[in-house]
C-alpha positions in Angstrom: 160.6 -21.3 -119.7 163.8 -21.7 -118.2 165.1 -22.6 -114.7 165.6 -19.2 -113.2 162.6 -17.2 -115.0 159.6 -17.2 -111.8 157.0 -19.2 -113.0 153.5 -17.5 -114.3 151.7 -20.5 -115.2 150.6 -23.0 -113.3 152.2 -25.3 -115.7 155.6 -23.1 -115.1 155.0 -24.0 -111.7 154.5 -27.6 -111.1 157.2 -27.9 -114.0 159.8 -25.3 -111.7 159.4 -28.4 -109.0 159.2 -31.0 -111.7 162.5 -29.9 -113.2 164.4 -29.8 -109.4 162.2 -33.1 -108.2 161.0 -35.4 -111.3 161.4 -39.1 -109.3 160.2 -37.4 -106.2 156.0 -38.6 -105.1 153.9 -35.9 -105.7 150.9 -38.0 -105.1 149.6 -40.6 -103.0 146.3 -42.3 -103.5 145.0 -45.2 -102.6 144.5 -48.3 -105.0 143.6 -51.5 -104.3 144.2 -51.3 -100.6 147.6 -49.7 -100.3 149.3 -46.6 -100.9 150.4 -45.7 -104.4 152.8 -42.7 -105.6 153.0 -41.3 -108.6 156.4 -38.8 -109.7 156.9 -35.2 -110.2 157.8 -36.5 -113.9 155.4 -39.2 -114.0 152.8 -36.4 -112.9 153.7 -33.7 -116.1 153.9 -36.5 -118.4 150.8 -37.8 -117.8 149.2 -33.7 -117.5 150.7 -33.6 -121.6 149.2 -36.9 -122.5 146.2 -35.9 -121.0 146.1 -32.5 -122.7 146.8 -34.1 -126.2 143.8 -36.4 -125.7 141.6 -33.5 -124.7 143.4 -31.6 -127.4 141.6 -34.1 -129.7 137.9 -33.3 -128.5 138.3 -29.5 -128.9 140.3 -28.6 -125.8 143.0 -25.5 -125.6 142.8 -21.6 -125.6 139.7 -20.0 -125.3 137.2 -22.9 -124.5 136.3 -24.0 -121.7 136.2 -27.6 -120.2 134.0 -28.5 -117.6 135.0 -31.8 -114.6 133.1 -33.7 -112.3 134.6 -36.3 -111.2 134.3 -37.6 -107.3 137.5 -39.0 -107.3 140.2 -36.1 -105.9 142.7 -37.7 -107.5 141.4 -38.7 -111.0 140.2 -34.4 -110.1 143.9 -32.8 -110.0 144.5 -34.7 -112.5 142.2 -34.1 -114.6 142.8 -30.5 -113.6 146.2 -29.6 -114.5 145.3 -31.9 -118.4 142.9 -29.0 -118.9 145.3 -26.4 -117.9 148.3 -27.9 -119.8 146.1 -27.7 -123.4 145.4 -24.0 -122.7 142.1 -24.6 -121.9 140.1 -23.4 -118.8 139.0 -25.3 -116.6 135.0 -25.4 -114.5 134.7 -27.4 -111.1 131.7 -29.1 -110.6 131.1 -30.2 -107.4 130.1 -33.2 -107.4 127.3 -34.3 -105.1 125.3 -31.6 -106.5 122.6 -33.2 -108.4 122.3 -33.4 -112.1 119.6 -30.3 -112.1 122.1 -28.5 -110.3 124.8 -29.4 -112.1 123.3 -28.5 -115.3 122.8 -24.8 -114.2 126.2 -24.6 -113.4 127.4 -26.1 -117.8 123.9 -23.3 -119.0 126.0 -20.8 -117.3 129.3 -21.9 -118.2 128.9 -23.1 -121.7 131.3 -25.6 -122.4 132.5 -27.0 -124.9 133.7 -30.0 -123.4 132.7 -32.4 -120.1 134.6 -34.3 -118.2 132.8 -36.9 -116.5 133.6 -40.0 -114.6 130.4 -42.1 -115.7 128.4 -41.5 -119.3 125.6 -39.5 -117.6 124.6 -37.0 -120.7 123.5 -33.4 -119.5 121.4 -30.9 -122.0 122.9 -27.8 -121.8 120.1 -24.9 -122.0 120.4 -24.8 -126.4 118.9 -28.1 -126.0 121.7 -30.4 -127.5 123.4 -32.8 -125.9 126.7 -30.7 -124.3 129.6 -33.5 -125.7 130.7 -35.7 -122.9 134.0 -37.7 -122.2 134.4 -40.3 -119.6 137.8 -40.3 -117.6 138.3 -43.3 -118.8 138.7 -42.6 -122.3 141.2 -40.8 -122.1 143.2 -41.6 -118.4 147.0 -41.1 -118.6 150.0 -43.8 -118.5 151.8 -42.8 -115.4 155.6 -43.4 -116.5 158.6 -42.4 -115.4 160.2 -40.2 -118.1 162.4 -41.7 -120.5 163.6 -38.2 -122.2 163.7 -34.3 -121.0 160.2 -33.1 -120.3 158.8 -30.9 -122.6 158.5 -26.8 -121.8 155.5 -25.8 -120.3 152.8 -24.8 -122.9 153.2 -20.9 -123.7 150.1 -19.5 -122.2 148.9 -15.5 -121.7 149.5 -15.4 -116.9 146.0 -13.4 -118.1 144.2 -16.1 -120.0 141.2 -17.3 -117.0 142.2 -21.1 -115.6 139.8 -21.7 -114.1 135.9 -20.2 -113.2 134.6 -21.4 -109.8 130.8 -21.5 -110.1 128.8 -21.1 -107.1 126.1 -23.7 -107.4 121.9 -23.6 -108.2 118.9 -24.5 -110.0 117.2 -20.9 -110.2 119.5 -20.1 -112.8 121.6 -17.1 -110.6 124.8 -18.8 -110.3 127.9 -17.1 -110.2 131.6 -17.8 -111.8 134.4 -16.4 -109.9 137.2 -15.9 -113.1 140.7 -16.3 -111.9 143.6 -16.1 -114.1 146.5 -18.3 -114.1 148.3 -15.0 -112.9 146.0 -14.3 -109.4 146.2 -17.9 -108.5 150.4 -17.7 -109.2 150.6 -15.2 -107.3 148.5 -16.2 -104.6 150.8 -19.0 -103.8 154.0 -16.5 -104.3 152.8 -14.9 -100.9 152.0 -18.4 -99.6 155.2 -19.4 -99.7 156.2 -16.7 -97.9 154.4 -17.8 -94.8 156.7 -20.8 -95.0 153.4 -23.0 -94.1 155.4 -26.4 -95.5 158.7 -27.5 -97.5 159.9 -29.9 -100.2 160.7 -32.1 -96.8 157.3 -32.0 -96.6 153.6 -34.5 -97.0 149.8 -32.9 -96.9 147.8 -35.1 -96.4 144.4 -33.7 -98.6 140.5 -34.6 -97.2 138.8 -31.9 -98.4 136.5 -31.3 -101.3 139.4 -30.4 -103.9 137.6 -29.2 -106.9 137.1 -25.8 -104.5 139.3 -22.9 -104.2 140.5 -23.4 -100.6 141.5 -26.8 -101.1 143.1 -26.6 -104.8 145.3 -23.5 -104.4 146.8 -24.9 -100.8 146.1 -28.2 -100.3 147.7 -29.2 -104.0 149.1 -26.7 -106.0 150.6 -25.2 -103.2 152.5 -28.2 -102.1 153.4 -29.2 -105.5 155.1 -25.5 -106.5 157.0 -26.2 -103.3 158.1 -30.6 -103.9 156.2 -30.9 -101.2 154.1 -34.5 -101.6 150.1 -34.7 -101.5 148.3 -38.1 -99.8 144.6 -38.6 -100.7 143.0 -39.1 -98.1 139.8 -41.9 -98.2 137.1 -39.6 -96.7 136.4 -37.1 -94.4 135.3 -39.6 -91.0 138.0 -39.4 -88.0 138.6 -42.7 -87.9 139.5 -43.0 -91.4 141.8 -40.0 -91.2 143.3 -41.0 -88.0 144.5 -44.1 -90.0 145.7 -42.1 -93.4 147.2 -40.2 -91.3 149.9 -42.6 -89.3 149.4 -44.5 -93.1 150.6 -41.6 -94.5 153.0 -40.5 -92.1 151.7 -36.9 -92.9 153.4 -34.1 -91.7 150.8 -31.7 -92.6 146.7 -31.4 -92.7 144.6 -28.7 -94.2 140.8 -28.7 -93.1 137.7 -26.9 -91.6 137.3 -26.7 -87.9 134.6 -28.9 -87.7 137.0 -31.9 -88.9 139.8 -30.6 -85.6 137.0 -30.2 -83.2 135.8 -33.7 -84.1 140.1 -34.6 -83.4 140.0 -33.1 -80.1 136.4 -34.1 -78.6 137.9 -38.1 -80.2 141.9 -37.3 -77.8 139.0 -36.1 -74.8 137.1 -38.7 -75.2 140.3 -41.6 -74.8 141.4 -39.4 -72.0 138.4 -39.3 -70.1 138.7 -43.4 -70.9 141.9 -44.0 -69.9 142.6 -44.8 -66.2 142.5 -42.6 -63.3 147.1 -42.6 -62.6 146.4 -41.6 -66.4 144.3 -38.3 -66.8 145.7 -37.1 -63.9 148.7 -37.2 -66.0 147.2 -35.6 -68.9 146.1 -32.6 -67.1 149.4 -32.7 -65.2 151.3 -32.0 -68.8 148.2 -29.8 -70.1 149.0 -27.1 -66.9 152.3 -27.8 -67.7 153.1 -26.9 -71.2 150.2 -23.3 -70.7 152.4 -22.8 -67.4 155.9 -23.2 -70.3 154.3 -21.1 -73.2 153.0 -18.4 -70.8 156.2 -18.0 -69.7 157.5 -17.6 -73.6 158.7 -21.5 -74.4 156.0 -22.9 -77.8 157.4 -26.6 -77.4 157.0 -27.7 -74.3 153.3 -29.6 -75.8 156.4 -31.0 -78.2 158.0 -32.8 -75.8 155.2 -33.3 -73.3 152.7 -35.2 -75.7 154.6 -36.9 -77.5 153.5 -39.8 -76.7 149.6 -39.3 -76.4 149.8 -37.9 -80.7 151.1 -40.7 -81.0 148.7 -43.1 -79.9 146.1 -40.8 -81.3 147.4 -41.0 -85.0 148.6 -37.7 -85.1 152.3 -38.0 -84.3 153.9 -37.5 -87.2 151.8 -34.3 -88.1 153.7 -30.5 -86.9 151.5 -28.1 -88.5 147.6 -28.1 -88.4 146.1 -25.7 -90.6 141.7 -24.3 -90.7 140.0 -22.6 -93.1 137.3 -21.7 -95.1 134.9 -20.9 -91.0 135.3 -19.2 -88.4 137.7 -21.5 -85.9 137.0 -21.3 -82.5 139.9 -20.1 -80.0 139.4 -22.8 -77.4 140.8 -25.4 -80.3 143.9 -24.0 -81.8 144.1 -23.6 -77.6 143.8 -27.3 -77.1 145.8 -28.5 -80.1 149.2 -25.7 -79.2 149.3 -27.1 -75.9 149.2 -30.7 -77.1 152.3 -29.9 -79.6 150.6 -29.3 -82.7 149.9 -25.7 -84.0 147.1 -24.8 -85.7 147.4 -21.5 -87.5 144.2 -20.3 -88.9 143.6 -18.4 -92.6 140.6 -16.4 -93.9 140.7 -15.8 -98.0 137.6 -16.3 -100.3 137.3 -17.4 -104.0 137.6 -14.1 -105.3 141.1 -13.7 -103.6 142.5 -17.0 -105.1 141.9 -17.3 -102.4 144.1 -16.7 -99.1 144.4 -13.1 -98.3 145.5 -13.9 -95.2 147.4 -16.9 -93.1 148.7 -16.4 -89.2 152.8 -17.1 -89.2 154.0 -20.1 -87.1 155.3 -20.1 -84.3 153.9 -16.8 -84.0 150.5 -17.2 -84.1 147.8 -16.4 -82.3 144.0 -18.0 -81.6 141.6 -14.9 -81.7 143.4 -13.6 -84.9 143.6 -14.9 -88.7 146.9 -13.1 -88.7 148.6 -10.4 -91.2 147.3 -10.4 -94.2 150.0 -12.0 -96.8 153.0 -10.1 -99.1 151.5 -8.9 -101.8 147.7 -8.3 -100.1 146.6 -5.1 -98.6 144.1 -4.7 -96.5 141.7 -2.2 -95.0 138.8 -1.2 -93.2 135.7 0.1 -95.0 134.2 2.8 -92.5 135.3 1.1 -89.2 132.5 1.7 -85.9 134.2 3.3 -83.3 135.2 -0.1 -82.2 137.2 -0.5 -85.3 134.8 -3.0 -87.2 134.0 -2.3 -90.7 134.1 -3.8 -93.9 136.6 -5.9 -94.9 138.4 -4.7 -98.5 141.5 -5.9 -99.9 144.0 -6.0 -102.7 146.1 -7.2 -104.6 147.1 -9.5 -107.5 145.0 -12.3 -107.1 142.3 -10.8 -107.0 139.7 -12.4 -109.5 139.2 -10.3 -113.2 135.5 -10.5 -112.4 132.8 -12.7 -112.5 131.8 -14.6 -115.6 129.6 -12.2 -118.0 128.6 -10.1 -114.9 130.4 -6.7 -116.2 128.0 -5.2 -113.5 128.2 -7.2 -110.8 131.8 -7.2 -110.6 131.5 -4.0 -110.7 129.6 -3.6 -107.7 132.3 -5.7 -105.8 135.6 -4.2 -107.1 135.8 -0.5 -106.7 139.4 0.8 -107.9 141.5 -2.1 -107.8 139.6 -3.5 -104.7 137.7 -6.2 -103.3 134.9 -5.5 -101.2 134.3 -8.7 -99.4 131.2 -8.3 -97.7 132.6 -9.7 -94.7 133.2 -7.4 -91.8 136.3 -7.7 -89.7 139.2 -5.5 -87.1 142.9 -4.9 -87.8 145.0 -4.8 -84.2 148.3 -2.0 -84.4 150.2 -5.5 -85.2 148.3 -5.5 -89.0 146.8 -8.7 -88.0 142.9 -9.3 -89.1 140.3 -10.0 -86.7 137.3 -11.5 -89.1 134.0 -10.1 -87.1 131.4 -11.4 -89.3 129.6 -11.7 -92.4 127.6 -8.8 -94.3 127.2 -11.3 -96.9 123.7 -13.3 -96.2 126.0 -16.7 -97.2 125.5 -19.5 -94.5 128.6 -21.5 -93.7 128.2 -24.7 -92.5 130.1 -27.0 -90.1 132.1 -27.8 -92.6 133.0 -25.1 -93.8 130.8 -25.0 -97.2 129.3 -21.9 -98.5 125.2 -22.1 -98.6 123.4 -19.2 -100.6 120.0 -18.5 -99.0 118.6 -16.9 -102.4 118.9 -20.3 -104.3 116.6 -22.3 -101.4 114.0 -19.5 -101.1 114.3 -19.9 -105.4 113.7 -23.8 -104.8 111.3 -23.5 -102.0 109.1 -20.8 -104.1 108.8 -23.2 -106.9 106.5 -25.9 -104.5 103.0 -25.6 -104.4 101.8 -23.9 -101.3 104.1 -21.8 -100.5 103.8 -18.4 -100.7 107.4 -17.3 -100.3 110.2 -17.7 -97.8 113.5 -16.2 -96.1 115.9 -18.7 -95.4 119.0 -18.3 -93.2 121.4 -19.6 -90.4 120.7 -20.5 -87.2 122.8 -20.8 -84.5 123.7 -24.1 -82.6 125.1 -23.3 -79.5 128.3 -25.3 -78.9 128.6 -26.4 -82.3 130.4 -25.6 -84.9 128.8 -23.7 -88.2 125.2 -22.8 -88.6 122.3 -24.6 -89.5 119.4 -23.5 -92.4 116.4 -22.6 -90.8 113.1 -21.4 -92.8 111.3 -19.3 -92.6 108.1 -19.7 -94.4 104.6 -18.6 -95.2 102.1 -20.4 -97.2 100.1 -19.9 -101.0 97.1 -18.9 -99.0 95.3 -18.9 -102.9 96.4 -22.1 -104.0 94.8 -24.2 -101.1 91.8 -22.3 -100.7 91.9 -23.4 -104.8 93.3 -27.2 -103.7 93.1 -27.8 -100.0 91.3 -25.7 -98.3 90.3 -27.6 -95.0 94.4 -27.3 -94.2 94.1 -23.5 -94.0 91.6 -24.6 -90.6 93.1 -26.8 -89.9 97.1 -26.2 -88.3 98.4 -29.5 -88.3 97.6 -30.6 -91.5 98.7 -26.9 -92.8 102.2 -28.0 -91.7 102.1 -32.0 -92.4 101.6 -30.2 -96.0 104.3 -28.0 -95.6 106.9 -30.4 -94.7 106.3 -32.5 -97.3 106.5 -29.4 -99.8 109.9 -28.8 -97.3 111.1 -32.1 -98.0 110.0 -32.3 -101.7 112.7 -29.2 -102.7 115.5 -29.9 -100.8 115.4 -33.0 -102.5 117.0 -30.6 -105.5 119.6 -29.8 -102.8 122.8 -31.3 -102.1 122.4 -32.8 -98.2 124.6 -30.4 -97.1 122.0 -27.3 -97.9 118.8 -28.9 -97.6 116.7 -26.9 -94.7 116.8 -28.6 -91.6 114.3 -27.0 -89.1 111.6 -23.8 -90.5 108.6 -21.4 -89.0 106.0 -21.6 -90.4 104.1 -17.8 -90.5 100.3 -16.9 -92.0 101.2 -12.6 -92.7 103.3 -11.7 -96.0 106.5 -11.2 -94.9 108.0 -7.4 -94.2 109.4 -5.4 -97.4 110.3 -2.4 -98.0 108.7 0.1 -100.8 110.7 -1.6 -103.9 109.0 -5.4 -102.7 111.8 -6.5 -101.0 112.0 -8.9 -98.4 113.4 -6.6 -94.9 115.3 -9.9 -94.9 117.4 -8.8 -91.9 113.9 -7.7 -89.8 112.8 -11.5 -90.3 116.3 -13.2 -89.4 116.5 -11.4 -86.2 113.2 -12.2 -85.0 114.4 -15.9 -85.3 113.0 -19.6 -85.1 110.8 -19.7 -81.9 109.2 -22.8 -82.2 110.9 -24.6 -85.8 109.8 -27.6 -87.0 112.6 -30.0 -88.0 112.6 -31.9 -91.2 113.5 -35.4 -91.4 117.3 -35.3 -92.0 117.1 -33.0 -88.5 115.1 -35.6 -86.7 117.0 -37.8 -86.7 120.4 -37.0 -86.1 
């Protein structure tokens, strides 16, 4: 590769920035209570070292390497090392239970697993999966003293990463993204001009997810920007990290931005009356100027407020992974901190649409990215229909699932399962989902079928339907369930429960708790309804999910997790 050629693989993409800015900090992390940086040159050198060490364990082209590492800085370095070796990365959510992680590894069948610990995980073949602790192969971060080696020769169509849905029921599904898919998506996002080489992005989301890996890690590095890893997801820690790092941009989920906005409003409410009146006056002035066409008034009017709130260095926020309440976006815009929305899905590497800073609106996710085609299938009279997407960033398919791939990719179009409209200006508005997926307040995907399988394994539970229950005034959905007890099991085991409602509910509650212990905390059922009769089914014995969930949970029982919040 030469510096003039367009990158076609992820290593080429990172190396392009490195050749321009070898000494510039690429990554920042907290270490022993202090912020330390790793330059672009040192990062690429470490990726080369790590790839060489991984090859001694069998990593390389046509091989898959799992990464189960909780620390995001370490995960990012391991990910680059895997890609530099020519292998395919298999991210594993560090919040998963061992059983959930095992299900992914059995489906992916990697030749190697990188972990932060030494707990063995058995594959379905009954043999131990080769595991290497990251500390055993951790590279040295030193400034290069000679010319960096060229990027490894990798077919752009080779699979860079397989992103798996989690599950213990054998229903895991892997999204195969090639180097070309991810590079194309980054190139399209770059044309939106969300950040430049002068920016520093505070990374707060799980980096193993497609959203953060592409938008919060690879995209900044492709532009010569800096990435600073936050210490945690607590709003207080994030604000402290913003101040310490001087970050200019941040990507997050709606729940985070709602918490920050509420925090600012709370501080204002406790301020002296004169300051509250000043704040209200400045809000009114900023809105009036914005209506008149000047969106920058809030930047000047609220400079002091942003400084005191710890967000003085920020110039742009980007929200994704879940729907953003318009009033939250409007609040940040009013106080001089633009908040733009984006839309995407893992199958699209993941960005499909991102709004344009300075021309953004609160009710849409903006126009589709360059190179992305979007159409609405079978629109209703109001224009709402299923969103279909086409472009070079669309996945290669689902891992070892050609039939399922064929159901979602037709003539090059990805059937997203999401509902939306395109307005006259070509802006995409997300209306809802035709899929069953539940979106938590933090933007995590929760798959009902997985939870239903886990509940169904419990003695005493005949069948269930899991769905997302909206919560007035709160972002995201609560995980709710309708549960049918197994009458035959109770007749032979605890017959008294069939005539004692309180005892029956107690036993079902225990079964729900036992099932939830096998799941990551964000997936757990927080409220449920007991139904004595079997659930309505079609002629093919499929549960009429929409009919059940439309009836809702009238008087839901709450788990201990919800009751304690």
